[in-house]
C-alpha positions as CSV (number, residue, x, y, z in Angstrom):
1,M,75.4,-114.6,-12.8
2,E,73.4,-111.8,-13.1
3,Q,74.2,-108.7,-10.8
4,V,72.1,-107.0,-8.6
5,P,71.6,-103.7,-8.0
6,A,72.2,-101.7,-4.6
7,P,68.7,-99.7,-3.7
8,A,69.3,-96.0,-4.1
9,D,69.2,-95.2,-0.2
10,L,72.3,-97.3,-0.2
11,L,74.2,-95.6,-2.3
12,A,73.6,-91.7,-1.2
13,D,76.1,-90.2,0.8
14,P,75.4,-90.6,4.5
15,H,76.9,-87.6,5.1
16,Q,74.5,-85.1,2.7
17,E,71.9,-87.0,4.5
18,I,72.9,-86.1,7.8
19,E,72.9,-82.1,7.0
20,A,70.3,-82.1,5.2
21,L,68.5,-83.5,8.5
22,K,70.3,-80.9,10.6
23,R,69.2,-78.2,8.1
24,R,65.2,-79.1,8.0
25,I,66.0,-79.5,12.2
26,A,67.4,-75.5,11.6
27,E,64.5,-74.6,9.5
28,L,61.5,-76.0,12.0
29,E,63.6,-74.9,15.2
30,A,63.0,-71.0,13.6
31,E,59.7,-71.7,12.6
32,T,58.9,-73.1,16.2
33,A,60.6,-69.8,17.7
34,E,59.0,-67.3,15.4
35,Q,55.4,-68.9,16.6
36,S,56.4,-68.9,20.3
37,L,57.5,-65.1,20.3
38,R,54.2,-64.5,18.0
39,L,52.6,-66.5,20.8
40,R,53.9,-64.2,23.5
41,T,53.5,-61.3,21.8
42,K,49.8,-62.0,21.3
43,R,49.7,-62.9,25.0
44,L,51.2,-59.7,26.2
45,K,48.5,-57.7,23.6
46,L,45.9,-59.4,25.1
47,Q,47.0,-58.9,28.6
48,E,48.0,-55.3,28.2
49,F,43.9,-55.1,26.5
50,E,43.1,-56.8,30.0
51,A,44.7,-54.3,32.1
52,M,43.4,-51.3,30.0
53,V,39.9,-52.6,29.9
54,E,39.9,-53.6,34.1
55,T,40.8,-49.8,34.7
56,A,38.5,-48.0,32.6
57,P,35.7,-46.5,34.1
58,V,33.4,-48.2,32.7
59,G,31.9,-51.6,32.5
60,I,33.0,-53.0,28.6
61,L,31.6,-56.0,27.3
62,V,33.1,-57.6,23.9
63,A,31.6,-59.9,21.2
64,D,33.1,-62.0,18.2
65,A,31.3,-62.1,15.0
66,S,29.0,-65.2,15.8
67,G,27.4,-63.1,18.8
68,Q,29.4,-65.0,21.6
69,I,29.9,-62.5,24.6
70,T,34.0,-63.7,25.2
71,F,35.5,-60.5,27.5
72,G,33.7,-58.3,30.1
73,N,36.0,-56.5,32.8
74,H,35.0,-56.4,36.7
75,L,32.9,-53.3,36.6
76,V,30.2,-55.3,34.2
77,E,29.8,-57.7,37.7
78,E,30.4,-54.7,40.2
79,M,27.4,-52.2,38.2
80,L,25.0,-55.3,37.1
81,R,25.3,-57.6,40.4
82,H,25.3,-61.4,38.6
83,P,28.0,-63.1,37.0
84,I,28.8,-62.5,33.1
85,H,26.5,-63.8,30.9
86,F,28.9,-65.7,28.1
87,S,26.3,-65.7,25.7
88,E,26.8,-68.1,22.7
89,N,25.3,-65.6,20.2
90,V,22.6,-62.8,19.9
91,A,19.5,-64.8,20.3
92,D,21.0,-66.0,24.1
93,Y,20.9,-61.7,24.7
94,H,18.0,-62.2,27.0
95,A,19.8,-63.5,29.8
96,W,20.1,-59.7,29.8
97,T,16.9,-58.1,31.7
98,A,16.4,-54.9,30.8
99,F,13.8,-52.3,30.0
100,D,12.6,-49.2,27.8
101,Q,11.4,-46.2,29.4
102,H,7.7,-47.4,28.8
103,G,8.5,-50.6,30.7
104,H,8.5,-52.9,27.6
105,P,11.4,-55.6,27.7
106,I,14.4,-55.2,25.5
107,D,14.5,-57.9,22.7
108,P,18.0,-59.0,22.0
109,E,18.4,-57.9,18.7
110,Q,17.2,-54.6,20.0
111,Y,20.4,-54.5,22.5
112,P,24.1,-52.0,21.0
113,L,25.7,-55.2,20.7
114,A,23.5,-57.4,18.6
115,R,22.9,-53.8,16.4
116,V,26.7,-53.1,15.5
117,L,26.9,-57.2,15.0
118,A,24.1,-56.6,12.7
119,G,26.1,-53.3,11.0
120,E,25.5,-50.5,12.4
121,D,28.7,-48.4,13.3
122,Y,27.3,-46.9,16.4
123,S,24.5,-47.6,18.5
124,E,23.6,-45.7,21.5
125,M,20.4,-47.4,24.3
126,D,19.7,-46.0,27.8
127,V,17.9,-48.9,29.7
128,H,16.4,-50.1,32.8
129,Y,18.6,-52.8,33.9
130,Q,16.9,-55.7,35.7
131,R,20.4,-56.2,38.6
132,G,20.6,-60.1,39.7
133,D,19.5,-58.5,43.4
134,G,16.4,-57.7,42.3
135,T,16.6,-53.8,41.9
136,K,16.9,-51.7,38.5
137,F,19.7,-49.1,37.7
138,W,19.3,-46.7,34.4
139,M,22.3,-47.8,32.0
140,R,23.4,-46.1,28.9
141,I,25.1,-48.6,26.5
142,I,27.3,-47.3,23.3
143,G,28.1,-50.2,20.8
144,R,31.1,-49.4,18.3
145,P,32.4,-52.7,16.0
146,V,36.0,-54.5,16.3
147,K,37.9,-54.7,13.6
148,D,41.2,-56.1,12.3
149,T,44.5,-54.7,10.7
150,E,42.6,-54.9,7.0
151,G,39.6,-53.4,8.3
152,H,37.8,-56.6,8.8
153,R,34.7,-56.5,11.1
154,I,35.4,-59.5,13.6
155,G,33.3,-58.1,16.4
156,A,32.2,-55.5,18.7
157,A,32.2,-54.4,21.8
158,V,30.4,-52.0,24.0
159,A,30.6,-50.0,27.3
160,L,28.4,-50.2,30.0
161,I,27.6,-46.7,31.8
162,D,25.8,-45.8,35.1
163,I,23.7,-43.0,34.6
164,D,21.3,-43.6,37.2
165,A,21.8,-40.5,39.6
166,E,21.8,-38.8,36.5
167,R,18.2,-39.7,35.1
168,K,17.3,-39.3,38.8
169,L,18.4,-36.1,38.4
170,Q,16.3,-35.3,35.4
171,D,13.1,-37.0,37.2
172,T,14.0,-34.3,40.0
173,Q,14.3,-31.1,37.4
174,R,10.7,-31.4,35.7
175,I,9.2,-32.1,38.9
176,L,11.0,-28.8,39.5
177,I,10.1,-27.2,36.5
178,R,6.2,-28.0,36.2
179,E,6.1,-26.6,39.6
180,L,7.7,-23.4,38.8
181,N,5.4,-23.2,35.4
182,H,2.7,-23.8,37.7
183,R,4.0,-20.9,40.2
184,V,4.6,-18.3,37.3
185,K,1.5,-18.9,35.8
186,N,-0.5,-18.2,39.0
187,A,1.9,-15.0,39.6
188,F,0.6,-13.8,36.1
189,S,-3.1,-14.2,37.0
190,V,-3.0,-12.4,40.5
191,V,-0.6,-9.6,39.1
192,K,-3.7,-9.5,36.0
193,S,-6.1,-9.4,39.0
194,I,-4.7,-6.8,41.1
195,V,-4.3,-4.3,37.5
196,N,-8.1,-5.3,37.0
197,Q,-9.1,-4.2,40.2
198,S,-7.0,-1.6,41.1
199,L,-8.7,0.3,37.2
200,R,-11.9,-1.1,37.6
201,Y,-13.2,2.3,39.5
202,S,-10.4,4.6,37.9
203,T,-11.4,7.0,34.9
204,V,-8.7,4.6,32.8
205,E,-10.4,4.0,29.3
206,D,-11.4,0.0,28.5
207,G,-8.6,-0.4,25.9
208,V,-5.6,0.7,28.9
209,R,-7.0,-2.2,30.6
210,R,-7.4,-4.4,27.5
211,T,-3.9,-3.4,26.5
212,L,-2.4,-4.4,30.0
213,D,-4.2,-7.6,30.3
214,N,-2.6,-8.8,26.5
215,R,0.9,-7.6,27.3
216,L,0.8,-9.9,30.3
217,D,-0.5,-12.3,28.1
218,A,2.0,-11.8,25.6
219,Y,4.5,-12.3,27.9
220,A,3.2,-15.2,30.2
221,A,3.1,-16.9,26.7
222,A,6.7,-16.0,26.2
223,H,7.1,-17.5,29.8
224,G,5.5,-21.0,29.2
225,R,7.5,-21.5,26.2
226,L,10.4,-21.1,27.8
227,M,9.3,-23.6,30.7
228,D,8.6,-26.1,28.0
229,T,12.5,-25.7,27.2
230,K,13.5,-26.3,30.8
231,W,14.2,-21.9,30.8
232,Q,17.5,-22.6,28.5
233,S,16.9,-21.2,25.2
234,G,14.3,-21.3,22.6
235,D,14.4,-21.8,18.6
236,F,13.8,-18.0,17.2
237,R,10.9,-19.1,14.9
238,D,8.7,-20.8,17.8
239,V,9.0,-17.2,19.4
240,V,8.3,-15.8,16.3
241,A,4.9,-17.9,15.8
242,D,3.6,-17.8,19.7
243,I,3.4,-14.3,19.2
244,V,2.5,-13.0,15.7
245,D,0.0,-16.9,15.1
246,R,-2.0,-15.2,17.7
247,V,-2.0,-11.8,17.3
248,A,-2.2,-11.7,13.7
249,P,-3.0,-15.2,12.7
250,G,-2.1,-15.9,8.9
251,R,-0.8,-12.2,8.1
252,V,2.8,-12.1,8.5
253,H,5.4,-13.9,6.6
254,Y,7.7,-15.1,8.7
255,D,10.9,-17.2,7.1
256,G,14.4,-18.0,8.2
257,P,17.1,-20.6,9.7
258,A,17.4,-22.2,12.4
259,F,18.7,-19.9,15.7
260,Q,18.4,-20.4,19.5
261,V,18.3,-17.4,21.5
262,C,18.8,-17.2,25.3
263,S,16.0,-17.1,27.7
264,G,16.5,-13.5,28.0
265,Q,16.4,-12.8,24.4
266,A,13.8,-14.4,23.8
267,L,11.5,-12.6,26.4
268,A,12.3,-9.6,24.3
269,F,12.1,-10.7,21.3
270,S,8.4,-11.9,21.9
271,M,7.3,-8.4,24.3
272,A,9.2,-6.7,20.9
273,F,7.1,-9.1,18.1
274,Y,3.8,-8.4,20.6
275,E,4.4,-4.5,20.1
276,L,5.2,-4.4,16.2
277,A,1.9,-6.8,15.8
278,T,-0.4,-4.6,17.7
279,N,0.3,-1.8,16.4
280,A,0.9,-2.9,12.7
281,V,-3.2,-4.3,13.2
282,K,-4.2,-1.4,15.0
283,Y,-2.6,1.6,12.9
284,G,-0.4,0.2,10.5
285,S,-0.6,-2.7,7.3
286,L,-2.6,-4.9,8.9
287,S,-5.2,-2.7,9.8
288,V,-6.8,-2.9,6.2
289,P,-7.4,-5.9,4.5
290,G,-4.9,-6.4,2.1
291,G,-1.4,-5.4,3.8
292,R,0.4,-7.9,5.5
293,V,4.0,-8.1,7.3
294,D,7.7,-9.9,5.8
295,L,9.3,-10.9,8.7
296,K,12.6,-12.4,7.8
297,W,15.7,-13.3,9.3
298,E,19.1,-14.6,9.1
299,I,22.5,-15.0,9.9
300,D,25.9,-13.7,8.8
301,D,28.7,-15.7,9.6
302,T,31.3,-14.4,6.8
303,E,32.9,-11.7,9.1
304,D,35.4,-12.1,12.4
305,T,32.4,-11.6,14.5
306,P,29.8,-13.4,13.5
307,S,25.9,-11.9,13.6
308,F,22.3,-12.8,13.7
309,S,19.6,-9.9,12.0
310,V,15.9,-9.7,12.0
311,R,13.6,-7.1,9.8
312,W,10.1,-6.5,9.9
313,Q,8.7,-4.9,6.7
314,E,4.9,-3.5,6.7
315,L,3.4,-3.7,3.1
316,G,0.2,-2.6,1.6
317,G,-1.5,-0.6,4.6
318,P,-2.1,2.9,4.8
319,L,0.3,5.8,4.8
320,V,2.4,6.1,7.0
321,V,2.4,8.6,9.5
322,K,5.4,9.2,12.5
323,S,3.9,9.2,15.8
324,E,5.9,12.0,17.9
325,R,4.4,10.4,21.5
326,K,7.0,7.7,22.9
327,G,5.5,5.2,25.1
328,F,5.8,1.5,26.3
329,G,6.1,0.1,22.9
330,S,8.5,2.0,21.6
331,F,11.1,1.6,25.1
332,I,10.3,-2.3,23.8
333,T,11.1,-2.4,20.7
334,N,13.8,-0.4,20.5
335,R,16.1,0.3,24.1
336,A,14.9,-3.4,25.6
337,I,15.8,-5.3,22.4
338,A,19.3,-3.1,22.1
339,L,20.3,-4.0,25.9
340,E,19.2,-7.2,25.8
341,T,20.6,-8.8,23.1
342,G,23.4,-6.4,23.1
343,G,22.7,-5.2,19.3
344,S,21.3,-2.2,17.6
345,V,18.3,-1.6,16.4
346,E,16.5,0.5,13.1
347,M,13.0,1.6,12.7
348,D,12.2,3.5,9.6
349,Y,8.7,4.8,9.2
350,A,9.1,4.7,5.4
351,E,5.9,6.1,3.6
352,T,5.5,2.2,2.4
353,G,5.2,1.1,5.5
354,V,7.4,0.2,8.8
355,I,10.4,-1.1,8.8
356,W,12.0,-2.4,12.2
357,T,15.1,-4.3,11.9
358,C,17.9,-5.3,15.0
359,S,20.9,-6.7,14.3
360,M,23.2,-8.5,17.6
361,P,26.2,-10.5,17.8
362,I,26.2,-14.4,18.2
363,E,27.5,-15.3,21.1
364,E,28.0,-18.3,22.5
365,L,25.6,-20.3,24.5
366,P,27.1,-20.5,28.2
367,E,27.3,-24.1,29.2
368,D,24.7,-24.1,31.3
369,E,21.7,-22.5,28.5
């Protein structure tokens, strides 16, 4: 009679199977404990993140890579006065109603959150936002990407900042500047009228009256330029152009780097260039057809104290004869400039043409300028 073989599982050692089963159970328990620890760690990090952004003084929104808004702190609802729209994608951002400075609606793709998700590393925009209660306020939106530990972009976040008071202050400032500009222009007109009326029946020559008028006009033009820049500072090239392009159009060749001068320096340089240009037209290189003026300025930051220097050089004019008479023009081009800039001024009456140089230390403009 043939013997039937025993099944393989009946031949296995039951003790070995039990030990293998115990080891597998221990491995599963270790894996479960590790996963539980990672989950608790993630929850703690999420709680820390939420606690941090809830104490932030700005509204914060976070979106994943698909554009779905997944988080917003309490300040978002306080500022916007409506519940957070957890938009599912960028196209759904139309639920957030905002307008630009011209009153045009902001398209969903224009929002900084969408622009950062599209690939930008930084995006900023000021919008006039429509609150949930029907009111509007100015808000600045700043967006940056959210990346994982390997540097891959996994979403984006934006900060919402209430700038309504700032914009209202700017509007008030613009109104005040326009009013001040208007009053300054009127003051110059009154001064010119007083001067002309006072000199009309005097023995003063007409040339003197014209000189006074022109000097007042130059000073008024410099004030106007500074008014346009909120009386803070002016670009040196604009200061030059305002004067020389009006007194001697096309005859003064000027060049130099961008440089900001404070309001007092801008006025002083304007008056100095007016005196130099008018003297060049009357007596110097610009009094003849072939004459010209080279005006150059440069910044020297190689020394411990950086400096700014200007050089006015007349070329191709008549033989220079130094005048011993010191008038208002000499005061403006020398002492007034030196006092206002804290620098040094030199006037060289070379036979080939007058050379005027000014060198001043560069100081940081005060915060209010």
